[in-house]
C-alpha positions in Angstrom: 0.0 0.0 0.0 1.3 3.5 -0.8 0.7 6.7 1.1 -1.3 9.3 -0.9 1.5 11.9 -0.3 4.0 9.5 -1.9 1.7 9.0 -4.8 1.3 12.8 -5.3 5.1 13.4 -5.0 6.0 10.5 -7.4 3.3 10.6 -10.0 5.5 10.2 -13.1 7.5 7.3 -11.8 4.3 5.5 -10.6 2.7 6.0 -14.0 5.8 4.4 -15.6 5.7 1.5 -13.2 2.0 1.0 -13.8 2.5 1.0 -17.5 5.3 -1.5 -17.2 2.8 -3.8 -15.4 0.3 -3.3 -18.3 -2.2 -1.3 -16.3 -3.8 2.0 -17.1 -1.5 4.9 -15.9 -4.5 7.2 -15.6 -5.3 5.3 -12.4 -2.8 7.6 -10.7 -4.6 10.7 -11.9 -8.0 9.3 -11.0 -6.9 8.4 -7.5 -5.5 11.8 -6.9 -8.6 13.5 -8.2 -10.8 11.4 -6.1 -8.7 11.9 -3.0 -8.7 15.7 -3.6 -12.5 15.7 -4.1 -12.9 13.8 -0.8 -10.5 16.1 1.0 -12.5 19.2 -0.2 -15.7 17.6 0.9 -14.3 16.8 4.4 -12.9 20.3 4.7 -16.3 21.7 3.8 -18.0 19.7 6.5 -15.5 20.9 9.1 -15.8 24.6 8.4 -18.3 26.5 10.6 -21.5 27.6 8.8 
């Protein structure tokens, strides 16, 4: 399992490794986008109204 911060910091090398394993390298982008969306939603819930 990889830490999301490691994934964000090493996107290009992970995409290359994923491609070498014959998987879709856009998985990295999708994961980061989903994680960012979740982080924004959580932050929104924490902010006072």
